[in-house]
N, C-alpha and C positions, 0 to 999 in steps of 0.2 A: 322754683317755678312748680306752679299746681297743674298737675297733668290729668287729674281725674276728680270731679265733682260728684259727691254721693249725697243725695239728700230723701228725707223721709219726705209723705207726701202729707197728709192730715196735720193741722194745725201747724204747719212747717211751711211746703211748698205751695199749698192749697190755701185760700182766702177763706171768709166765715162761711160761705156758700159752698164750700167743697169743689171750687173752680180754679183754674189757673187764671191770673191776670194777664192783658197784654202784656206788661212791663216785665212781669216774671217770665214770660214767654219770649221775649224779644232778648232778655237777658242771658238766659239760657243757648237760645240759638247762638248769640254774639260768642257766648265761649266757646262753644264749638267749632265755630268758624275759624278759631284760633288753632284748633288741633286738640284742644282739651277733649276728654272724655267726659260723658255724662251719665250718670245711673241712678236711677231710682230705687230706694230702699224703704221699703213700707212692711206693716204686719200683713197688708190685703194682699188677696190670692190674685193669680194671673187674670182672669178677667175683669177683675176692677183696677188693675194698673195698664193693661195695654190700651186702652182709649187715650190716656196720657202721654204713655210711650209713643205712641203713634203720632201724636199732636204735636208734642215737642219735636221727635225724630230723634230720641235719645240715641247715643251711638257706642252704648258700653252693654256689657249683660248687667241685669238687674237683679236685686236681691227682696226676695219675697217670701211671706211668712216668717217674717223678722229674722231674715237670713236663713231659715230652714231650705230655702231653693236658692240657686244662682242659676237665672235662664237668659239667655241671649235670645231675643225675638226675632232679632234681625237674621239668625241663622236656624232659629230654631233646634238649638242647641241646650241641653240642661248640662250645667258645669257640676253641679252639686245638690243635691236632695234625700238628705236624713228623713228618717219619719218616727215618730213616738210609736213604742211598739204597741201592737193590739193590746195586751196583757196590759201594760199601763196604761192607756186611754181609757179601756174599760174600768180599771178601779179607780181613775179619776172620774169617769162619767157617773159611778155608781156611788161616790164620796159626794159628788156635786148635788146627784138627785136627793141623797139623804139630807144635806144641808138645805134643800129648797132653791137652789141656785138655777138659772137659765145659763142653758149650754149649748153651743154649737160645734158641729164637728165639720172637720175639711178634709176628706178622704182624697184630693187630689183635683178634682175638678168639682164646682160647685160646693154648696155648703148647705148643711142639714140642720132644722130644729125641729123640736116637737110639734109647735103649734106656733102659729103667727100670733105675737102678741106686740105689745108697743115698744119694748126692746128692738125685736125685729124690724118693726117698721122703720125705726129711726136708722138702725144701723144700715136697711138696705138704700134708704132714702140718701144716705152719706156716700155709698160706694157706688150706688147705681147698677146694683146686681140685686136679682131676687134669689130668695132662699127655698130650697124644697121643704117644708113640712111633712113630717113622717107620722103625724097624729098617732104616738105611741111613745113610751119613754125612750128615751135615747139608748138607754142601756139595752132596752128590747131589740132596736133596730140596729145597734152595733154586733148584738149577737147573732142577728138574721144576717148582716153584711160585713163579717167579720173582716178587718184591713185594719193596716198601719196609717197613723194619721199624719198628714201634712201638719196640721195644728187644730188645738181646741181653742175655743173662745169662750169665757165667762162674762157676762154682763149684769152688773147690779148697782146698786147707788157704792160712790165711792167707799164707805164705809163698809160693805159688805164685800166689795173686791178687796178689801185690806184683808179682812176675816179670812177670806177664801184662800188669798195668797200664802197668809201665815200656815193654815190650818194643812193646805196641799203640800206646802213644801216641806213639811215636817212629815207628813205620810209618803211624799214619793221624794226620798232624797236621790232616788236615780231613774234615768229613763225620762225624764221632762225638765224642763226649767219654767217657771212662772215669774213674767215681768209684766206691768202695767205700760199700756200705751198710751191710755187716758185714766182720768182718775177712776171711773167705772167700767174699763175693760181689762181683764185679765188675760194677757197671752199666754197660752202654753205651747210650747215648742220642743224638738227632741233636745235631750240630753247634750250639753257640749255646743248648742248651736245659741248663738246671739248676733247681732248687727255687726260688731266689732270683728268678731271672729271670722264671718262671711266677708266683710269688707277686705279685710287681711288676705283671705283666699284671693279673692276679684283682685285687687292689686298685684298680688304674686303672678297670678294668670296673664297679667298685663305687662309684668315686667317693672313695676313701681315701687317706690319706697314708701312708709308712712308720711312722709316730709312732702311728697308729690299729690298726697291726697288732701281734699278738702270735704266736709260734712257738715251736714245741718241736720238738726232734730231738735224735739221738744219733750220729748217723754222718758220714762224709766226705762224703756227698752232701746232709746237712742245713746244711753249712757256709754255702754261700750264702744259705740262706734265713734263718738265725740272724743273719746279718750285715744283711741287708736289713731285719729288723723291727726295731722301735723298741724291742721287747722281745722279744728272741731268747733263749729258755731252752734251754740244754744241759742234759742229764740228767746225774744225778752217774755214771750208769753208761758215758757218753759215751766216744766215741774221743777220744783226746788233741788231735785238730786242733778238734774240735768243742768241746770245753772252753776252748781256749785262743782261739776267735774271739768269745768274747762275756763281759762280765762277770757275767751271769746264769747262775745254776746253780739246777734244780730236784732235788728228791730222786728218786731212781731210779724207774725203771719199775715195781719190785717193791713199791715203798713208795706209789704212787697220786701220783707226782710232780706230773703234771699236773693232777691235781684238786686239791692242796694250794696249787699257785700261784693255779689259778682261784679257790679259795676266799678267799684273801686279798685278791684284786683284788674280789673280790663284797662281803666284809667293809667293804674301803674305798672301796666305790662307784664303781669305776673301770672299770666295765665297761658297755657300753650301746649304743644305736641311734647 
């Protein structure tokens, strides 16, 4: 019996317009009506997840920042929230600047960038949250506002993101992890954090085993979550790493893939409290 569903947002739960379809919304609500818990699991920050959480009425804590925060918006309880240490974050920012990379910083509320460029505009349109430009090198801003980071994000071409991932992993073997959520997004989270470990924490918090968990995802950053869940579904539009990590494949996000799988489990009586 599946008692917890955890789903990624972008390119998984959401359609091509970064929205949730009526069919998907109905499927999630029908799952919760059985007593099953639903959680959202994304690289997004809280401000970009709350509108969907409230619209769906999710009844379980959410995984934010690629698992770097477990937060229950129904009770305003933060269950888990490690951070990238300031010194590590500064080193990453300086290296990114030396490589000519665009980088955004997430200190826990909002997100910050040097200037508004095309990368920023596309990202802001997708998550529907505007950034704060600091009009200075990010290393300078971070030195003036020293803080541990909830996450950092590099946006570049797919090839540039691959190069950045390899270079930063080699330069920073401790203090942070580097995983791609999209071909051109390099997500930087605290060391030891990934969606799989945080989903395991959430399941333990709820008193559940992996076999009672279903997960949906499409990106490299979703792989640990798909491996952890007893029913880990990669979307048909997933990256190769996600498709290789699990025998379960859902139809694409543009075909209500999450809804179609949930509907089948509902019909078979396999969802519940």
